C-alpha positions as protocol buffer text, in pm:
chain_id: "A"
residue {
  index: 1
  type: MET
  ca { x: 8693 y: 9174 z: 10958 }
}
residue {
  index: 2
  type: PRO
  ca { x: 9028 y: 9345 z: 10909 }
}
residue {
  index: 3
  type: TYR
  ca { x: 9318 y: 9182 z: 10729 }
}
residue {
  index: 4
  type: PHE
  ca { x: 9684 y: 9248 z: 10792 }
}
residue {
  index: 5
  type: VAL
  ca { x: 10000 y: 9243 z: 10588 }
}
residue {
  index: 6
  type: TYR
  ca { x: 10296 y: 9182 z: 10813 }
}
residue {
  index: 7
  type: VAL
  ca { x: 10672 y: 9163 z: 10803 }
}
residue {
  index: 8
  type: LEU
  ca { x: 10862 y: 8934 z: 11037 }
}
residue {
  index: 9
  type: LYS
  ca { x: 11232 y: 8932 z: 11111 }
}
residue {
  index: 10
  type: SER
  ca { x: 11415 y: 8615 z: 11211 }
}
residue {
  index: 11
  type: GLU
  ca { x: 11609 y: 8664 z: 11532 }
}
residue {
  index: 12
  type: SER
  ca { x: 11831 y: 8368 z: 11441 }
}
residue {
  index: 13
  type: ASP
  ca { x: 11964 y: 8484 z: 11103 }
}
residue {
  index: 14
  type: GLY
  ca { x: 11814 y: 8829 z: 11033 }
}
residue {
  index: 15
  type: SER
  ca { x: 11609 y: 8721 z: 10731 }
}
residue {
  index: 16
  type: SER
  ca { x: 11259 y: 8856 z: 10674 }
}
residue {
  index: 17
  type: TYR
  ca { x: 10919 y: 8709 z: 10587 }
}
residue {
  index: 18
  type: VAL
  ca { x: 10612 y: 8885 z: 10444 }
}
residue {
  index: 19
  type: GLY
  ca { x: 10260 y: 8745 z: 10479 }
}
residue {
  index: 20
  type: HIS
  ca { x: 9894 y: 8832 z: 10528 }
}
residue {
  index: 21
  type: THR
  ca { x: 9633 y: 8716 z: 10780 }
}
residue {
  index: 22
  type: SER
  ca { x: 9308 y: 8807 z: 10952 }
}
residue {
  index: 23
  type: ASN
  ca { x: 9445 y: 8712 z: 11297 }
}
residue {
  index: 24
  type: LEU
  ca { x: 9791 y: 8855 z: 11350 }
}
residue {
  index: 25
  type: ASP
  ca { x: 9847 y: 8719 z: 11703 }
}
residue {
  index: 26
  type: LYS
  ca { x: 9751 y: 8365 z: 11601 }
}
residue {
  index: 27
  type: ARG
  ca { x: 9967 y: 8378 z: 11288 }
}
residue {
  index: 28
  type: LEU
  ca { x: 10274 y: 8502 z: 11477 }
}
residue {
  index: 29
  type: PHE
  ca { x: 10220 y: 8219 z: 11729 }
}
residue {
  index: 30
  type: GLU
  ca { x: 10207 y: 7970 z: 11441 }
}
residue {
  index: 31
  type: HIS
  ca { x: 10530 y: 8103 z: 11289 }
}
residue {
  index: 32
  type: ASN
  ca { x: 10710 y: 8082 z: 11623 }
}
residue {
  index: 33
  type: ASN
  ca { x: 10583 y: 7733 z: 11705 }
}
residue {
  index: 34
  type: GLY
  ca { x: 10680 y: 7558 z: 11382 }
}
residue {
  index: 35
  type: LYS
  ca { x: 10333 y: 7543 z: 11225 }
}
residue {
  index: 36
  type: SER
  ca { x: 10455 y: 7706 z: 10902 }
}
residue {
  index: 37
  type: LEU
  ca { x: 10690 y: 7496 z: 10688 }
}
residue {
  index: 38
  type: SER
  ca { x: 10847 y: 7800 z: 10524 }
}
residue {
  index: 39
  type: THR
  ca { x: 10949 y: 7966 z: 10852 }
}
residue {
  index: 40
  type: ARG
  ca { x: 11006 y: 7688 z: 11105 }
}
residue {
  index: 41
  type: LYS
  ca { x: 11382 y: 7662 z: 11054 }
}
residue {
  index: 42
  type: LYS
  ca { x: 11448 y: 8032 z: 11121 }
}
residue {
  index: 43
  type: ARG
  ca { x: 11266 y: 8072 z: 11453 }
}
residue {
  index: 44
  type: PRO
  ca { x: 11214 y: 8281 z: 11658 }
}
residue {
  index: 45
  type: TRP
  ca { x: 11037 y: 8551 z: 11460 }
}
residue {
  index: 46
  type: ARG
  ca { x: 10965 y: 8910 z: 11565 }
}
residue {
  index: 47
  type: LEU
  ca { x: 10693 y: 9129 z: 11415 }
}
residue {
  index: 48
  type: ILE
  ca { x: 10859 y: 9442 z: 11274 }
}
residue {
  index: 49
  type: TYR
  ca { x: 10584 y: 9594 z: 11056 }
}
residue {
  index: 50
  type: GLN
  ca { x: 10213 y: 9566 z: 10985 }
}
residue {
  index: 51
  type: GLU
  ca { x: 9945 y: 9733 z: 10776 }
}
residue {
  index: 52
  type: GLU
  ca { x: 9569 y: 9689 z: 10812 }
}
residue {
  index: 53
  type: PHE
  ca { x: 9317 y: 9652 z: 10525 }
}
residue {
  index: 54
  type: LEU
  ca { x: 8940 y: 9619 z: 10501 }
}
residue {
  index: 55
  type: THR
  ca { x: 8945 y: 9334 z: 10250 }
}
residue {
  index: 56
  type: ARG
  ca { x: 9155 y: 9024 z: 10197 }
}
residue {
  index: 57
  type: SER
  ca { x: 9209 y: 9114 z: 9831 }
}
residue {
  index: 58
  type: GLU
  ca { x: 9368 y: 9448 z: 9931 }
}
residue {
  index: 59
  type: ALA
  ca { x: 9596 y: 9270 z: 10176 }
}
residue {
  index: 60
  type: ILE
  ca { x: 9701 y: 9012 z: 9917 }
}
residue {
  index: 61
  type: LEU
  ca { x: 9786 y: 9285 z: 9664 }
}
residue {
  index: 62
  type: ARG
  ca { x: 9999 y: 9466 z: 9922 }
}
residue {
  index: 63
  type: GLU
  ca { x: 10170 y: 9140 z: 10025 }
}
residue {
  index: 64
  type: HIS
  ca { x: 10258 y: 9069 z: 9662 }
}
residue {
  index: 65
  type: HIS
  ca { x: 10392 y: 9422 z: 9630 }
}
residue {
  index: 66
  type: PHE
  ca { x: 10618 y: 9378 z: 9934 }
}
residue {
  index: 67
  type: LYS
  ca { x: 10748 y: 9052 z: 9787 }
}
residue {
  index: 68
  type: SER
  ca { x: 10849 y: 9231 z: 9466 }
}
residue {
  index: 69
  type: ILE
  ca { x: 11178 y: 9414 z: 9412 }
}
residue {
  index: 70
  type: GLN
  ca { x: 10999 y: 9750 z: 9426 }
}
residue {
  index: 71
  type: GLY
  ca { x: 10825 y: 9653 z: 9749 }
}
residue {
  index: 72
  type: ARG
  ca { x: 11150 y: 9537 z: 9911 }
}
residue {
  index: 73
  type: LEU
  ca { x: 11311 y: 9866 z: 9812 }
}
residue {
  index: 74
  type: GLU
  ca { x: 11015 y: 10056 z: 9964 }
}
residue {
  index: 75
  type: LEU
  ca { x: 11053 y: 9866 z: 10292 }
}
residue {
  index: 76
  type: LYS
  ca { x: 11427 y: 9938 z: 10293 }
}
residue {
  index: 77
  type: ALA
  ca { x: 11368 y: 10308 z: 10221 }
}
residue {
  index: 78
  type: LYS
  ca { x: 11131 y: 10323 z: 10520 }
}
residue {
  index: 79
  type: GLY
  ca { x: 11398 y: 10159 z: 10738 }
}
residue {
  index: 80
  type: ILE
  ca { x: 11192 y: 9846 z: 10796 }
}
residue {
  index: 81
  type: LEU
  ca { x: 11433 y: 9601 z: 10630 }
}
């Protein structure tokens, strides 16, 4: 089963959110329907970037990287943020 690291952008205030999941469509639905406490106040969300991994541990490592200063700078350099 593939795992995904994804970046969302809030269409209400322009902020971003990074997460990981095995079901990207379901997770985006959850973010946009208030099922996630950390994102419900900034709805709606739009998927702006994703990467696919073979294992959950790889996805988690990449998610943690994107949440770091270096990872944020990498996303900005790629024009994602």
